[in-house]
C-alpha positions in Angstrom: -153.3 106.9 -36.3 -157.1 106.9 -37.7 -159.6 108.0 -35.3 -163.0 106.3 -35.0 -166.0 108.0 -36.7 -168.8 108.9 -34.4 -171.2 109.9 -37.1 -171.5 106.7 -39.0 -175.0 105.8 -40.3 -176.9 103.5 -38.2 -180.4 101.8 -39.6 -183.7 103.5 -37.8 -184.7 102.1 -34.5 -188.3 101.9 -35.1 -189.7 98.9 -37.3 -190.7 99.9 -40.8 -194.2 101.0 -41.4 -196.6 98.2 -43.0 -197.3 98.7 -46.5 -200.8 98.5 -47.8 -202.0 95.6 -49.6 -204.1 95.6 -52.5 -207.4 94.2 -52.6 -207.7 90.8 -54.5 -211.0 89.2 -55.8 -212.1 85.9 -54.1 -212.5 82.8 -56.1 -215.9 82.8 -56.3 -215.9 86.4 -58.0 -213.5 85.9 -60.4 -215.2 82.3 -61.4 -214.2 79.0 -62.9 -212.1 78.0 -65.9 -208.8 80.1 -65.1 -206.5 80.6 -68.2 -202.7 81.0 -67.8 -200.8 83.0 -70.1 -197.7 81.4 -71.7 -196.0 84.8 -72.2 -197.3 87.5 -69.7 -199.4 90.1 -71.5 -198.5 94.0 -70.8 -201.2 95.8 -69.2 -202.4 98.9 -67.5 -204.5 98.0 -64.3 -206.4 100.0 -61.8 -205.4 98.4 -58.3 -207.7 99.2 -55.3 -206.1 99.4 -51.9 -208.2 100.1 -48.7 -207.6 104.0 -48.9 -207.1 104.7 -52.7 -207.0 103.5 -56.4 -203.9 103.2 -58.4 -203.1 102.9 -62.0 -200.1 100.7 -62.6 -198.0 99.1 -65.6 -198.9 95.3 -64.8 -198.4 92.1 -66.5 -201.6 90.2 -66.9 -200.6 86.3 -66.0 -204.1 84.5 -65.7 -207.6 85.3 -66.4 -211.2 84.3 -66.1 -214.1 85.4 -68.1 -214.9 88.0 -65.2 -211.4 88.9 -63.8 -207.6 89.1 -64.6 -204.7 88.3 -62.2 -202.2 91.1 -62.8 -198.8 91.4 -61.3 -196.4 94.6 -60.9 -193.7 96.1 -58.9 -194.8 97.7 -55.4 -192.3 99.3 -53.1 -189.6 97.5 -55.1 -191.2 94.3 -54.5 -193.5 91.8 -56.8 -196.8 92.2 -55.9 -200.1 90.3 -57.7 -204.2 90.7 -57.3 -207.3 89.6 -59.2 -209.1 92.5 -60.6 -212.2 92.8 -62.5 -211.6 92.6 -66.2 -213.1 95.9 -66.9 -210.1 97.4 -64.6 -207.6 96.0 -67.2 -206.2 97.8 -70.6 -203.7 96.4 -72.9 -200.5 98.5 -73.2 -197.7 98.2 -75.7 -194.0 98.0 -74.5 -191.4 100.4 -75.7 -189.6 97.5 -77.6 -192.8 96.7 -79.5 -193.2 100.2 -80.6 -189.6 100.7 -81.8 -190.0 97.3 -83.9 -193.2 98.7 -85.8 -191.5 102.1 -86.7 -191.3 102.9 -90.0 -187.7 103.7 -89.5 -186.9 100.2 -88.5 -188.8 98.9 -91.8 -186.5 97.1 -94.4 -185.5 99.3 -97.5 
């Protein structure tokens, strides 16, 4: 007969540590007249947390004259925040680079 395994994995007994949340601009700070993207635009964005800043690969989903709402993956989950427009720069997706390369041009 088989023997019961005593050393099976068990989940930790302590609660999971709460992850830091990114700061997001208030409605007054970001301003009126929000434009929403039909297709999200790939961007680099500086995200501010309570104790640090980090530059992430994100997608711009909405924007105003002064701010951009970006969405990115954080700790395996979707996160979003409104950041100042100056904290966001366009980026090119790898598929877009491959399509523009000279080797892929028609001969």
